[in-house]
C-alpha positions as CSV (number, residue, x, y, z in Angstrom):
1,M,57.4,-156.7,199.3
2,S,56.3,-154.1,196.2
3,F,56.7,-150.8,194.9
4,T,55.3,-148.4,192.7
5,I,57.0,-148.3,188.8
6,E,55.6,-145.1,186.2
7,F,56.9,-144.9,183.2
8,V,56.5,-140.7,182.2
9,S,56.6,-138.4,179.4
10,P,55.8,-135.1,178.8
11,E,52.8,-136.1,177.2
12,S,51.5,-138.4,179.5
13,V,51.7,-141.6,182.0
14,L,52.9,-144.7,179.7
15,Y,52.8,-147.1,182.7
16,S,51.9,-147.0,186.1
17,G,51.9,-150.4,188.3
18,E,53.3,-152.8,191.4
19,G,56.2,-154.3,190.6
20,T,59.1,-156.3,192.3
21,M,62.2,-155.5,190.1
22,V,63.2,-152.7,187.4
23,T,66.3,-153.4,185.5
24,A,67.7,-150.6,183.0
25,R,71.2,-149.9,181.7
26,T,72.2,-146.5,182.7
27,R,75.0,-144.2,180.3
28,G,78.8,-144.6,182.2
29,G,77.2,-147.4,185.0
30,G,75.8,-150.5,183.2
31,D,73.0,-152.4,183.8
32,I,71.0,-151.8,187.5
33,A,68.3,-153.6,188.9
34,F,65.9,-151.7,191.7
35,L,64.1,-154.1,194.4
36,T,62.3,-152.5,197.6
37,G,64.4,-150.4,199.5
38,H,66.9,-149.3,196.9
39,E,68.8,-146.4,198.5
40,P,67.9,-143.2,196.4
41,F,69.8,-142.9,193.0
42,I,69.5,-140.8,189.8
43,G,70.5,-142.0,186.3
44,S,71.0,-141.0,182.2
45,L,69.3,-144.2,180.7
46,Q,71.4,-145.3,177.4
47,T,68.9,-146.2,174.6
48,S,68.3,-149.6,175.9
49,E,65.8,-152.3,177.0
50,I,63.9,-151.7,180.3
51,K,62.0,-154.6,182.3
52,V,59.6,-154.5,184.7
53,T,59.2,-157.8,187.0
54,E,55.2,-157.2,188.2
55,A,53.9,-157.7,191.9
56,E,52.5,-161.0,190.5
57,G,55.7,-162.0,188.5
58,T,54.8,-160.9,184.6
59,V,57.6,-159.4,183.3
60,K,57.0,-156.3,181.4
61,R,59.6,-155.0,178.2
62,F,60.3,-151.6,177.2
63,A,62.1,-149.8,174.3
64,V,63.5,-146.5,175.8
65,R,65.2,-143.7,174.0
66,G,66.9,-142.7,176.7
67,G,65.6,-140.4,179.8
68,F,66.1,-140.7,183.6
69,V,65.8,-143.4,186.3
70,S,65.0,-141.7,189.6
71,V,64.6,-144.2,193.2
72,A,62.9,-142.6,195.7
73,G,61.6,-143.8,198.7
74,N,58.8,-146.9,197.2
75,K,59.0,-145.5,193.7
76,V,60.7,-145.7,190.5
77,T,60.2,-143.4,187.7
78,V,61.2,-143.6,184.3
79,L,61.2,-140.6,182.5
80,S,61.5,-140.7,179.0
81,D,60.4,-138.4,175.3
82,L,60.7,-142.3,174.1
83,A,59.4,-145.4,175.6
84,V,57.5,-148.5,173.9
85,P,56.3,-151.1,175.5
86,A,57.6,-154.1,173.4
87,E,54.2,-155.3,172.3
88,D,53.0,-151.9,171.0
89,I,56.4,-151.8,168.6
90,D,55.3,-151.1,165.0
91,V,57.8,-153.2,163.5
92,K,56.9,-151.7,159.8
93,S,58.1,-148.1,161.0
94,A,61.2,-149.5,163.1
95,N,62.6,-151.4,159.9
96,D,61.8,-148.2,158.1
97,D,64.0,-146.0,160.8
98,L,66.6,-148.0,160.3
99,A,66.9,-148.4,156.2
100,D,66.7,-144.6,156.6
101,A,69.3,-144.1,158.8
102,V,71.7,-146.9,157.2
103,S,71.3,-144.8,153.5
104,R,72.2,-141.7,156.1
105,L,74.8,-143.7,157.3
106,S,76.1,-144.5,154.1
107,T,77.2,-141.0,153.0
108,D,78.2,-139.8,156.6
109,D,79.5,-143.1,158.6
110,L,80.2,-140.3,161.6
111,D,76.6,-138.9,161.5
112,A,75.4,-138.9,165.1
113,F,72.2,-138.8,164.6
114,A,71.9,-141.3,162.1
115,M,73.5,-143.7,164.7
116,A,71.1,-142.9,167.4
117,D,68.6,-143.6,165.4
118,K,70.1,-146.7,164.3
119,K,70.3,-147.7,167.2
120,W,66.6,-146.9,168.5
121,A,65.5,-148.7,165.2
122,E,67.4,-151.9,166.0
123,L,66.5,-152.1,169.6
124,R,62.8,-151.8,168.5
125,I,63.1,-154.4,166.1
126,E,65.3,-157.1,168.7
127,L,62.0,-156.3,171.1
128,A,59.3,-156.6,168.9
129,A,61.3,-160.6,167.7
130,S,61.9,-162.1,171.1
């Protein structure tokens, strides 16, 4: 039995499909998996990988820079300003972003924005490589 899954940003719907499971990492809650019939849920997402197991068994992977996940009825919705399918990651851009973040951290190792940018770049590099 499958359910509807959508990745939505303010500009567009990044992904829409039918699936049997979604795994995500929430702030303060750790990893969570959503299956058909999951209780209603809303949570804040960490910068992390989200895996979608599609109805036919294919696993799609996404890099997500924060946002929210919502489960209502037979639908899982991921709301994020920045979400990229693993196969669409621009490795050169991610490496450039990583170098920039590391450079900024070398002058201020407590720069929260640089730390967040570094984590986002490292996630994209990791997903693109696997």
